[in-house]
All heavy atoms as TSV, in Angstrom:
chain	resi	resn	atom	element	x	y	z
A	1	MET	N	N	24.952	-2.401	-32.331
A	1	MET	CA	C	24.429	-2.264	-30.978
A	1	MET	C	C	24.984	-0.982	-30.358
A	1	MET	O	O	26.125	-0.618	-30.574
A	1	MET	CB	C	24.825	-3.485	-30.145
A	1	MET	CG	C	23.828	-3.748	-29.039
A	1	MET	SD	S	24.195	-5.223	-28.056
A	1	MET	CE	C	23.531	-6.475	-29.107
A	2	ALA	N	N	24.193	-0.309	-29.542
A	2	ALA	CA	C	24.588	0.953	-28.918
A	2	ALA	C	C	25.719	0.744	-27.909
A	2	ALA	O	O	25.825	-0.306	-27.285
A	2	ALA	CB	C	23.389	1.583	-28.220
A	3	ALA	N	N	26.535	1.767	-27.762
A	3	ALA	CA	C	27.634	1.720	-26.791
A	3	ALA	C	C	27.076	1.532	-25.385
A	3	ALA	O	O	26.092	2.154	-25.001
A	3	ALA	CB	C	28.453	3.001	-26.868
A	4	GLY	N	N	27.676	0.646	-24.618
A	4	GLY	CA	C	27.248	0.407	-23.247
A	4	GLY	C	C	26.065	-0.540	-23.123
A	4	GLY	O	O	25.604	-0.826	-22.038
A	5	CYS	N	N	25.576	-1.021	-24.228
A	5	CYS	CA	C	24.419	-1.925	-24.208
A	5	CYS	C	C	24.914	-3.358	-24.370
A	5	CYS	O	O	25.622	-3.671	-25.319
A	5	CYS	CB	C	23.465	-1.563	-25.336
A	5	CYS	SG	S	21.993	-2.576	-25.360
A	6	ASN	N	N	24.540	-4.225	-23.448
A	6	ASN	CA	C	24.999	-5.608	-23.538
A	6	ASN	C	C	23.848	-6.602	-23.646
A	6	ASN	O	O	23.984	-7.750	-23.275
A	6	ASN	CB	C	25.914	-5.947	-22.352
A	6	ASN	CG	C	25.203	-5.827	-21.024
A	6	ASN	OD1	O	24.015	-5.533	-20.986
A	6	ASN	ND2	N	25.912	-6.040	-19.938
A	7	VAL	N	N	22.716	-6.162	-24.167
A	7	VAL	CA	C	21.573	-7.053	-24.349
A	7	VAL	C	C	21.858	-7.960	-25.540
A	7	VAL	O	O	22.142	-7.495	-26.634
A	7	VAL	CB	C	20.274	-6.247	-24.596
A	7	VAL	CG1	C	19.118	-7.173	-24.903
A	7	VAL	CG2	C	19.963	-5.373	-23.398
A	8	LYS	N	N	21.804	-9.248	-25.308
A	8	LYS	CA	C	22.089	-10.217	-26.356
A	8	LYS	C	C	20.811	-10.661	-27.070
A	8	LYS	O	O	20.791	-10.864	-28.260
A	8	LYS	CB	C	22.787	-11.432	-25.770
A	8	LYS	CG	C	24.042	-11.105	-25.003
A	8	LYS	CD	C	25.246	-11.561	-25.739
A	8	LYS	CE	C	26.482	-11.466	-24.896
A	8	LYS	NZ	N	27.213	-10.287	-24.994
A	9	LYS	N	N	19.734	-10.819	-26.303
A	9	LYS	CA	C	18.494	-11.307	-26.876
A	9	LYS	C	C	17.336	-10.813	-26.018
A	9	LYS	O	O	17.441	-10.766	-24.795
A	9	LYS	CB	C	18.499	-12.836	-26.902
A	9	LYS	CG	C	17.298	-13.444	-27.550
A	9	LYS	CD	C	17.417	-14.961	-27.598
A	9	LYS	CE	C	16.160	-15.560	-28.190
A	9	LYS	NZ	N	16.180	-16.994	-28.205
A	10	CYS	N	N	16.271	-10.454	-26.651
A	10	CYS	CA	C	15.096	-9.980	-25.925
A	10	CYS	C	C	13.868	-10.680	-26.482
A	10	CYS	O	O	13.610	-10.639	-27.686
A	10	CYS	CB	C	14.979	-8.458	-26.091
A	10	CYS	SG	S	13.593	-7.761	-25.198
A	11	ASP	N	N	13.140	-11.376	-25.625
A	11	ASP	CA	C	11.921	-12.062	-26.032
A	11	ASP	C	C	10.720	-11.390	-25.397
A	11	ASP	O	O	10.782	-10.931	-24.262
A	11	ASP	CB	C	11.952	-13.525	-25.579
A	11	ASP	CG	C	13.011	-14.334	-26.283
A	11	ASP	OD1	O	13.212	-14.116	-27.493
A	11	ASP	OD2	O	13.635	-15.181	-25.621
A	12	LYS	N	N	9.634	-11.363	-26.113
A	12	LYS	CA	C	8.389	-10.814	-25.592
A	12	LYS	C	C	7.739	-11.851	-24.675
A	12	LYS	O	O	7.668	-13.028	-25.005
A	12	LYS	CB	C	7.447	-10.476	-26.740
A	12	LYS	CG	C	6.137	-9.883	-26.284
A	12	LYS	CD	C	5.264	-9.549	-27.464
A	12	LYS	CE	C	3.941	-9.022	-26.968
A	12	LYS	NZ	N	3.048	-8.673	-28.075
A	13	LYS	N	N	7.321	-11.406	-23.504
A	13	LYS	CA	C	6.633	-12.273	-22.549
A	13	LYS	C	C	5.351	-11.588	-22.114
A	13	LYS	O	O	5.261	-10.367	-22.106
A	13	LYS	CB	C	7.497	-12.510	-21.302
A	13	LYS	CG	C	8.808	-13.171	-21.552
A	13	LYS	CD	C	8.662	-14.649	-21.567
A	13	LYS	CE	C	10.034	-15.287	-21.694
A	13	LYS	NZ	N	9.971	-16.698	-21.679
A	14	VAL	N	N	4.385	-12.364	-21.740
A	14	VAL	CA	C	3.149	-11.815	-21.175
A	14	VAL	C	C	3.033	-12.292	-19.738
A	14	VAL	O	O	3.470	-13.383	-19.386
A	14	VAL	CB	C	1.903	-12.211	-21.992
A	14	VAL	CG1	C	1.893	-11.534	-23.348
A	14	VAL	CG2	C	1.790	-13.701	-22.146
A	15	SER	N	N	2.451	-11.465	-18.893
A	15	SER	CA	C	2.432	-11.771	-17.464
A	15	SER	C	C	1.631	-13.025	-17.129
A	15	SER	O	O	1.898	-13.669	-16.121
A	15	SER	CB	C	1.914	-10.574	-16.662
A	15	SER	OG	O	0.591	-10.268	-17.015
A	16	THR	N	N	0.699	-13.405	-17.967
A	16	THR	CA	C	-0.080	-14.615	-17.678
A	16	THR	C	C	0.751	-15.887	-17.818
A	16	THR	O	O	0.371	-16.928	-17.304
A	16	THR	CB	C	-1.315	-14.711	-18.598
A	16	THR	OG1	O	-0.887	-14.645	-19.959
A	16	THR	CG2	C	-2.291	-13.594	-18.303
A	17	ASP	N	N	1.901	-15.787	-18.486
A	17	ASP	CA	C	2.765	-16.953	-18.692
A	17	ASP	C	C	3.849	-17.114	-17.638
A	17	ASP	O	O	4.516	-18.139	-17.593
A	17	ASP	CB	C	3.447	-16.875	-20.061
A	17	ASP	CG	C	2.463	-16.967	-21.211
A	17	ASP	OD1	O	1.343	-17.463	-20.996
A	17	ASP	OD2	O	2.818	-16.531	-22.319
A	18	ASP	N	N	4.067	-16.098	-16.810
A	18	ASP	CA	C	5.201	-16.117	-15.895
A	18	ASP	C	C	4.851	-15.380	-14.605
A	18	ASP	O	O	4.535	-14.191	-14.629
A	18	ASP	CB	C	6.389	-15.457	-16.587
A	18	ASP	CG	C	7.693	-15.555	-15.828
A	18	ASP	OD1	O	7.679	-15.474	-14.581
A	18	ASP	OD2	O	8.747	-15.687	-16.489
A	19	ARG	N	N	4.924	-16.058	-13.476
A	19	ARG	CA	C	4.572	-15.454	-12.174
A	19	ARG	C	C	5.458	-14.263	-11.822
A	19	ARG	O	O	4.992	-13.282	-11.269
A	19	ARG	CB	C	4.656	-16.492	-11.052
A	19	ARG	CG	C	3.617	-17.569	-11.149
A	19	ARG	CD	C	2.357	-17.105	-10.513
A	19	ARG	NE	N	1.419	-18.220	-10.485
A	19	ARG	CZ	C	0.139	-18.054	-10.288
A	19	ARG	NH1	N	-0.340	-16.868	-10.065
A	19	ARG	NH2	N	-0.664	-19.073	-10.300
A	20	ALA	N	N	6.740	-14.347	-12.120
A	20	ALA	CA	C	7.647	-13.238	-11.794
A	20	ALA	C	C	7.280	-11.985	-12.579
A	20	ALA	O	O	7.283	-10.873	-12.041
A	20	ALA	CB	C	9.094	-13.633	-12.076
A	21	ILE	N	N	6.937	-12.155	-13.848
A	21	ILE	CA	C	6.513	-11.007	-14.652
A	21	ILE	C	C	5.176	-10.487	-14.144
A	21	ILE	O	O	4.931	-9.281	-14.111
A	21	ILE	CB	C	6.436	-11.383	-16.146
A	21	ILE	CG1	C	7.838	-11.683	-16.673
A	21	ILE	CG2	C	5.787	-10.268	-16.954
A	21	ILE	CD1	C	7.874	-12.199	-18.081
A	22	GLN	N	N	4.318	-11.365	-13.690
A	22	GLN	CA	C	3.024	-10.967	-13.147
A	22	GLN	C	C	3.210	-10.085	-11.909
A	22	GLN	O	O	2.545	-9.061	-11.761
A	22	GLN	CB	C	2.225	-12.221	-12.797
A	22	GLN	CG	C	0.745	-12.030	-12.745
A	22	GLN	CD	C	0.018	-13.361	-12.662
A	22	GLN	OE1	O	0.446	-14.253	-11.934
A	22	GLN	NE2	N	-1.059	-13.489	-13.400
A	23	VAL	N	N	4.139	-10.456	-11.032
A	23	VAL	CA	C	4.421	-9.664	-9.833
A	23	VAL	C	C	5.006	-8.307	-10.224
A	23	VAL	O	O	4.569	-7.264	-9.726
A	23	VAL	CB	C	5.377	-10.409	-8.879
A	23	VAL	CG1	C	5.863	-9.502	-7.773
A	23	VAL	CG2	C	4.691	-11.638	-8.306
A	24	ALA	N	N	5.989	-8.312	-11.122
A	24	ALA	CA	C	6.597	-7.053	-11.560
A	24	ALA	C	C	5.561	-6.150	-12.214
A	24	ALA	O	O	5.531	-4.934	-11.964
A	24	ALA	CB	C	7.733	-7.344	-12.536
A	25	ASP	N	N	4.679	-6.707	-12.999
A	25	ASP	CA	C	3.619	-5.956	-13.664
A	25	ASP	C	C	2.678	-5.324	-12.630
A	25	ASP	O	O	2.283	-4.164	-12.755
A	25	ASP	CB	C	2.857	-6.892	-14.593
A	25	ASP	CG	C	1.913	-6.178	-15.540
A	25	ASP	OD1	O	2.243	-5.057	-15.976
A	25	ASP	OD2	O	0.862	-6.752	-15.875
A	26	PHE	N	N	2.346	-6.070	-11.590
A	26	PHE	CA	C	1.473	-5.553	-10.536
A	26	PHE	C	C	2.140	-4.399	-9.788
A	26	PHE	O	O	1.516	-3.365	-9.534
A	26	PHE	CB	C	1.104	-6.662	-9.544
A	26	PHE	CG	C	0.215	-6.188	-8.437
A	26	PHE	CD1	C	-1.141	-6.054	-8.627
A	26	PHE	CD2	C	0.742	-5.844	-7.200
A	26	PHE	CE1	C	-1.971	-5.593	-7.605
A	26	PHE	CE2	C	-0.063	-5.390	-6.176
A	26	PHE	CZ	C	-1.424	-5.267	-6.379
A	27	VAL	N	N	3.422	-4.570	-9.441
A	27	VAL	CA	C	4.141	-3.532	-8.699
A	27	VAL	C	C	4.228	-2.248	-9.519
A	27	VAL	O	O	3.913	-1.162	-9.032
A	27	VAL	CB	C	5.551	-4.025	-8.286
A	27	VAL	CG1	C	6.387	-2.880	-7.727
A	27	VAL	CG2	C	5.433	-5.155	-7.273
A	28	VAL	N	N	4.644	-2.373	-10.763
A	28	VAL	CA	C	4.759	-1.193	-11.620
A	28	VAL	C	C	3.396	-0.542	-11.825
A	28	VAL	O	O	3.267	0.686	-11.776
A	28	VAL	CB	C	5.403	-1.573	-12.976
A	28	VAL	CG1	C	5.319	-0.427	-13.964
A	28	VAL	CG2	C	6.835	-1.995	-12.772
A	29	GLY	N	N	2.374	-1.342	-12.011
A	29	GLY	CA	C	1.030	-0.804	-12.178
A	29	GLY	C	C	0.539	-0.074	-10.942
A	29	GLY	O	O	-0.076	0.989	-11.031
A	30	ALA	N	N	0.813	-0.631	-9.765
A	30	ALA	CA	C	0.389	-0.005	-8.508
A	30	ALA	C	C	1.068	1.341	-8.293
A	30	ALA	O	O	0.428	2.326	-7.911
A	30	ALA	CB	C	0.683	-0.936	-7.331
A	31	VAL	N	N	2.366	1.392	-8.551
A	31	VAL	CA	C	3.114	2.648	-8.395
A	31	VAL	C	C	2.634	3.669	-9.424
A	31	VAL	O	O	2.381	4.831	-9.104
A	31	VAL	CB	C	4.637	2.408	-8.508
A	31	VAL	CG1	C	5.396	3.721	-8.549
A	31	VAL	CG2	C	5.117	1.535	-7.354
A	32	ASN	N	N	2.483	3.237	-10.659
A	32	ASN	CA	C	2.002	4.122	-11.718
A	32	ASN	C	C	0.618	4.681	-11.386
A	32	ASN	O	O	0.376	5.882	-11.525
A	32	ASN	CB	C	1.957	3.370	-13.046
A	32	ASN	CG	C	1.404	4.225	-14.164
A	32	ASN	OD1	O	1.949	5.265	-14.489
A	32	ASN	ND2	N	0.319	3.786	-14.755
A	33	TYR	N	N	-0.280	3.832	-10.941
A	33	TYR	CA	C	-1.654	4.256	-10.631
A	33	TYR	C	C	-1.672	5.271	-9.495
A	33	TYR	O	O	-2.440	6.222	-9.508
A	33	TYR	CB	C	-2.497	3.028	-10.286
A	33	TYR	CG	C	-3.962	3.220	-10.584
A	33	TYR	CD1	C	-4.411	3.315	-11.897
A	33	TYR	CD2	C	-4.894	3.298	-9.560
A	33	TYR	CE1	C	-5.752	3.492	-12.176
A	33	TYR	CE2	C	-6.238	3.476	-9.832
A	33	TYR	CZ	C	-6.665	3.573	-11.138
A	33	TYR	OH	O	-7.990	3.750	-11.413
A	34	ARG	N	N	-0.782	5.083	-8.526
A	34	ARG	CA	C	-0.717	6.033	-7.407
A	34	ARG	C	C	-0.279	7.413	-7.881
A	34	ARG	O	O	-0.880	8.424	-7.547
A	34	ARG	CB	C	0.252	5.538	-6.340
A	34	ARG	CG	C	0.388	6.547	-5.217
A	34	ARG	CD	C	1.420	6.140	-4.213
A	34	ARG	NE	N	1.403	7.079	-3.102
A	34	ARG	CZ	C	2.422	7.318	-2.318
A	34	ARG	NH1	N	3.535	6.659	-2.510
A	34	ARG	NH2	N	2.339	8.177	-1.354
A	35	TYR	N	N	0.797	7.454	-8.637
A	35	TYR	CA	C	1.355	8.741	-9.043
A	35	TYR	C	C	0.591	9.416	-10.175
A	35	TYR	O	O	0.557	10.639	-10.251
A	35	TYR	CB	C	2.836	8.601	-9.384
A	35	TYR	CG	C	3.654	8.400	-8.138
A	35	TYR	CD1	C	4.098	7.139	-7.770
A	35	TYR	CD2	C	3.932	9.465	-7.290
A	35	TYR	CE1	C	4.822	6.943	-6.599
A	35	TYR	CE2	C	4.644	9.285	-6.115
A	35	TYR	CZ	C	5.090	8.026	-5.782
A	35	TYR	OH	O	5.793	7.835	-4.614
A	36	ASN	N	N	-0.030	8.657	-11.039
A	36	ASN	CA	C	-0.741	9.264	-12.167
A	36	ASN	C	C	-2.232	9.450	-11.932
A	36	ASN	O	O	-2.846	10.296	-12.579
A	36	ASN	CB	C	-0.517	8.455	-13.441
A	36	ASN	CG	C	0.899	8.602	-13.942
A	36	ASN	OD1	O	1.445	9.690	-13.955
A	36	ASN	ND2	N	1.505	7.498	-14.332
A	37	ASN	N	N	-2.816	8.671	-11.026
A	37	ASN	CA	C	-4.260	8.769	-10.792
A	37	ASN	C	C	-4.610	9.160	-9.365
A	37	ASN	O	O	-5.774	9.359	-9.051
A	37	ASN	CB	C	-4.949	7.441	-11.136
A	37	ASN	CG	C	-4.768	7.083	-12.593
A	37	ASN	OD1	O	-4.774	7.945	-13.452
A	37	ASN	ND2	N	-4.573	5.807	-12.872
A	38	GLY	N	N	-3.607	9.201	-8.489
A	38	GLY	CA	C	-3.850	9.594	-7.103
A	38	GLY	C	C	-4.585	8.539	-6.272
A	38	GLY	O	O	-5.093	8.835	-5.200
A	39	ASP	N	N	-4.628	7.307	-6.758
A	39	ASP	CA	C	-5.328	6.227	-6.051
A	39	ASP	C	C	-4.298	5.307	-5.390
A	39	ASP	O	O	-3.508	4.659	-6.060
A	39	ASP	CB	C	-6.187	5.439	-7.026
A	39	ASP	CG	C	-7.045	4.375	-6.363
A	39	ASP	OD1	O	-6.771	4.001	-5.204
A	39	ASP	OD2	O	-7.988	3.901	-7.014
A	40	ASP	N	N	-4.315	5.258	-4.059
A	40	ASP	CA	C	-3.339	4.479	-3.286
A	40	ASP	C	C	-3.760	3.034	-3.020
A	40	ASP	O	O	-3.046	2.306	-2.339
A	40	ASP	CB	C	-3.104	5.135	-1.920
A	40	ASP	CG	C	-2.335	6.435	-2.026
A	40	ASP	OD1	O	-1.761	6.699	-3.089
A	40	ASP	OD2	O	-2.323	7.181	-1.039
A	41	THR	N	N	-4.885	2.606	-3.525
A	41	THR	CA	C	-5.440	1.290	-3.184
A	41	THR	C	C	-4.424	0.161	-3.305
A	41	THR	O	O	-4.177	-0.578	-2.354
A	41	THR	CB	C	-6.662	0.980	-4.062
A	41	THR	OG1	O	-7.611	2.027	-3.908
A	41	THR	CG2	C	-7.291	-0.347	-3.673
A	42	TYR	N	N	-3.832	0.002	-4.466
A	42	TYR	CA	C	-2.910	-1.113	-4.694
A	42	TYR	C	C	-1.524	-0.817	-4.140
A	42	TYR	O	O	-0.839	-1.713	-3.648
A	42	TYR	CB	C	-2.852	-1.453	-6.181
A	42	TYR	CG	C	-4.204	-1.862	-6.703
A	42	TYR	CD1	C	-4.945	-1.035	-7.531
A	42	TYR	CD2	C	-4.766	-3.068	-6.315
A	42	TYR	CE1	C	-6.199	-1.400	-7.976
A	42	TYR	CE2	C	-6.022	-3.453	-6.753
A	42	TYR	CZ	C	-6.733	-2.607	-7.585
A	42	TYR	OH	O	-7.974	-2.973	-8.005
A	43	TYR	N	N	-1.115	0.434	-4.196
A	43	TYR	CA	C	0.189	0.834	-3.655
A	43	TYR	C	C	0.267	0.525	-2.164
A	43	TYR	O	O	1.288	0.052	-1.679
A	43	TYR	CB	C	0.430	2.314	-3.904
A	43	TYR	CG	C	1.764	2.801	-3.400
A	43	TYR	CD1	C	2.898	2.688	-4.186
A	43	TYR	CD2	C	1.888	3.363	-2.142
A	43	TYR	CE1	C	4.127	3.124	-3.734
A	43	TYR	CE2	C	3.115	3.802	-1.670
A	43	TYR	CZ	C	4.232	3.680	-2.469
A	43	TYR	OH	O	5.442	4.114	-2.009
A	44	ASN	N	N	-0.810	0.767	-1.439
A	44	ASN	CA	C	-0.822	0.525	0.006
A	44	ASN	C	C	-0.641	-0.950	0.352
A	44	ASN	O	O	-0.154	-1.281	1.431
A	44	ASN	CB	C	-2.099	1.076	0.635
A	44	ASN	CG	C	-2.095	2.589	0.667
A	44	ASN	OD1	O	-1.051	3.223	0.609
A	44	ASN	ND2	N	-3.270	3.179	0.736
A	45	MET	N	N	-1.014	-1.835	-0.546
A	45	MET	CA	C	-0.789	-3.265	-0.330
A	45	MET	C	C	0.707	-3.584	-0.327
A	45	MET	O	O	1.146	-4.552	0.280
A	45	MET	CB	C	-1.456	-4.092	-1.427
A	45	MET	CG	C	-2.934	-4.069	-1.421
A	45	MET	SD	S	-3.506	-5.074	-2.806
A	45	MET	CE	C	-5.222	-4.646	-2.823
A	46	LEU	N	N	1.483	-2.759	-1.029
A	46	LEU	CA	C	2.906	-3.024	-1.221
A	46	LEU	C	C	3.820	-2.068	-0.476
A	46	LEU	O	O	5.018	-2.324	-0.374
A	46	LEU	CB	C	3.245	-2.890	-2.714
A	46	LEU	CG	C	2.441	-3.732	-3.668
A	46	LEU	CD1	C	2.709	-3.302	-5.094
A	46	LEU	CD2	C	2.765	-5.195	-3.483
A	47	SER	N	N	3.304	-0.965	0.023
A	47	SER	CA	C	4.137	0.147	0.490
A	47	SER	C	C	5.174	-0.240	1.542
A	47	SER	O	O	6.271	0.313	1.546
A	47	SER	CB	C	3.273	1.286	1.012
A	47	SER	OG	O	2.510	0.869	2.120
A	48	GLU	N	N	4.874	-1.178	2.405
A	48	GLU	CA	C	5.852	-1.582	3.415
A	48	GLU	C	C	6.975	-2.434	2.825
A	48	GLU	O	O	8.005	-2.622	3.440
A	48	GLU	CB	C	5.166	-2.348	4.546
A	48	GLU	CG	C	4.229	-1.487	5.357
A	48	GLU	CD	C	3.537	-2.255	6.468
A	48	GLU	OE1	O	3.843	-3.442	6.668
A	48	GLU	OE2	O	2.677	-1.648	7.130
A	49	LYS	N	N	6.772	-2.920	1.627
A	49	LYS	CA	C	7.756	-3.792	1.003
A	49	LYS	C	C	8.597	-3.066	-0.046
A	49	LYS	O	O	9.567	-3.613	-0.552
A	49	LYS	CB	C	7.050	-4.967	0.367
A	49	LYS	CG	C	6.209	-5.727	1.381
A	49	LYS	CD	C	5.888	-7.093	0.929
A	49	LYS	CE	C	5.072	-7.908	1.877
A	49	LYS	NZ	N	5.018	-7.590	3.243
A	50	ILE	N	N	8.235	-1.825	-0.374
A	50	ILE	CA	C	8.955	-1.061	-1.390
A	50	ILE	C	C	10.043	-0.224	-0.736
A	50	ILE	O	O	9.802	0.494	0.222
A	50	ILE	CB	C	7.991	-0.140	-2.164
A	50	ILE	CG1	C	6.981	-0.986	-2.966
A	50	ILE	CG2	C	8.765	0.783	-3.099
A	50	ILE	CD1	C	5.917	-0.177	-3.649
A	51	VAL	N	N	11.239	-0.332	-1.266
A	51	VAL	CA	C	12.369	0.484	-0.808
A	51	VAL	C	C	12.808	1.321	-1.994
A	51	VAL	O	O	13.078	0.803	-3.080
A	51	VAL	CB	C	13.534	-0.399	-0.334
A	51	VAL	CG1	C	14.733	0.460	0.042
A	51	VAL	CG2	C	13.111	-1.273	0.833
A	52	ILE	N	N	12.860	2.622	-1.786
A	52	ILE	CA	C	13.288	3.524	-2.844
A	52	ILE	C	C	14.725	3.944	-2.571
A	52	ILE	O	O	15.030	4.491	-1.514
A	52	ILE	CB	C	12.377	4.753	-2.940
A	52	ILE	CG1	C	10.960	4.321	-3.270
A	52	ILE	CG2	C	12.908	5.741	-3.982
A	52	ILE	CD1	C	9.940	5.419	-3.255
A	53	ALA	N	N	15.587	3.663	-3.503
A	53	ALA	CA	C	17.001	4.032	-3.374
A	53	ALA	C	C	17.285	5.179	-4.320
A	53	ALA	O	O	16.854	5.176	-5.468
A	53	ALA	CB	C	17.886	2.843	-3.702
A	54	ARG	N	N	17.994	6.156	-3.833
A	54	ARG	CA	C	18.360	7.301	-4.653
A	54	ARG	C	C	19.859	7.476	-4.624
A	54	ARG	O	O	20.487	7.367	-3.582
A	54	ARG	CB	C	17.696	8.574	-4.133
A	54	ARG	CG	C	16.206	8.525	-4.256
A	54	ARG	CD	C	15.611	9.831	-3.823
A	54	ARG	NE	N	14.162	9.737	-3.961
A	54	ARG	CZ	C	13.331	10.602	-3.453
A	54	ARG	NH1	N	13.775	11.625	-2.801
A	54	ARG	NH2	N	12.051	10.453	-3.615
A	55	MET	N	N	20.413	7.796	-5.771
A	55	MET	CA	C	21.842	8.081	-5.854
A	55	MET	C	C	21.993	9.589	-5.926
A	55	MET	O	O	21.319	10.251	-6.707
A	55	MET	CB	C	22.448	7.431	-7.098
A	55	MET	CG	C	22.458	5.926	-7.010
A	55	MET	SD	S	23.121	5.141	-8.492
A	55	MET	CE	C	24.743	5.837	-8.561
A	56	TYR	N	N	22.846	10.119	-5.090
A	56	TYR	CA	C	23.060	11.565	-5.078
A	56	TYR	C	C	24.420	11.884	-5.609
A	56	TYR	O	O	25.359	11.235	-5.458
A	56	TYR	CB	C	22.917	12.121	-3.659
A	56	TYR	CG	C	21.504	12.037	-3.155
A	56	TYR	CD1	C	21.098	10.987	-2.340
A	56	TYR	CD2	C	20.591	13.023	-3.484
A	56	TYR	CE1	C	19.795	10.925	-1.872
A	56	TYR	CE2	C	19.290	12.954	-3.013
A	56	TYR	CZ	C	18.897	11.910	-2.214
A	56	TYR	OH	O	17.611	11.849	-1.756
């Protein structure tokens, strides 16, 4: 295992089987679609709920 990695087990999941994964999939898809396709449709549904933290 790589240094600094503490993953013990990783299982494949699909979003149709788990609501939390479905939400995460939607959020990532909305952000991706905005930045890569210039379409804010789905991002705007979430924009007030997204907080971007940056470490300087």
